[in-house]
C-alpha positions in Angstrom: 131.3 -80.9 -2.6 132.5 -77.8 -1.0 131.0 -74.3 -0.9 133.6 -73.2 -2.8 133.6 -75.5 -5.3 129.9 -75.2 -5.7 130.4 -71.6 -6.3 133.2 -72.1 -9.2 130.9 -74.5 -10.8 128.2 -72.1 -10.9 130.6 -69.4 -12.3 131.4 -72.0 -15.0 128.1 -72.9 -15.8 127.3 -69.4 -16.0 129.9 -69.0 -18.7 129.4 -71.6 -20.4 125.4 -70.5 -21.0 126.6 -67.0 -22.1 129.3 -68.5 -24.2 126.6 -70.4 -26.0 124.5 -67.7 -26.2 127.1 -65.6 -27.8 127.9 -68.1 -30.3 124.3 -68.5 -30.9 123.4 -64.9 -31.7 126.9 -63.8 -33.3 124.9 -62.8 -36.6 122.5 -60.8 -35.2 125.3 -59.1 -32.8 127.4 -58.2 -35.8 124.7 -56.6 -37.3 124.1 -54.2 -34.4 127.5 -54.3 -33.0 129.9 -54.8 -35.8 133.6 -53.8 -34.6 132.9 -53.3 -30.9 133.1 -55.1 -27.5 129.8 -56.8 -25.9 129.5 -57.7 -22.5 126.7 -60.3 -21.9 125.3 -61.2 -18.8 122.3 -63.9 -18.2 122.4 -64.6 -22.0 121.4 -60.9 -23.0 123.6 -57.5 -24.0 124.0 -55.4 -20.9 126.5 -53.0 -23.0 128.9 -52.3 -25.8 131.4 -50.4 -26.7 134.5 -49.8 -29.2 137.1 -49.3 -26.2 137.4 -52.3 -23.7 138.7 -50.2 -21.1 135.7 -48.2 -21.0 133.4 -51.2 -21.6 134.8 -52.8 -18.5 135.2 -50.0 -16.6 131.0 -49.6 -16.9 130.6 -53.0 -16.4 132.6 -53.6 -13.1 130.7 -50.4 -11.9 126.9 -51.4 -13.0 127.5 -55.3 -12.2 130.1 -55.8 -9.4 128.7 -58.9 -8.5 127.9 -60.4 -11.8 129.6 -62.7 -14.1 130.0 -61.1 -17.3 131.3 -62.4 -20.6 133.0 -59.8 -22.8 133.6 -60.7 -26.7 134.8 -58.9 -29.4 131.9 -58.9 -32.2 133.4 -58.3 -36.3 132.4 -59.3 -39.5 135.9 -59.4 -40.7 137.8 -62.7 -39.7 140.8 -62.1 -37.0 144.3 -64.0 -37.4 146.4 -63.9 -34.7 149.9 -64.3 -35.4 151.9 -65.4 -32.7 
């Protein structure tokens, strides 16, 4: 496997671990961060904010080399109409 492929595989694995952690802890996250975006890195919340642009700016500044999952947390079900 090439080094680029190995790097992409590692990124995918980290994303998968963070996504699994996020789903497993969703109820706890809702209790703390309802109506906010949360940033998850290495299976823990590293930051949160109601404004995604503000959150993303901080995450990019503080964790430029990390692969961070950002998701919205809400008690309410969100329906997307396409």
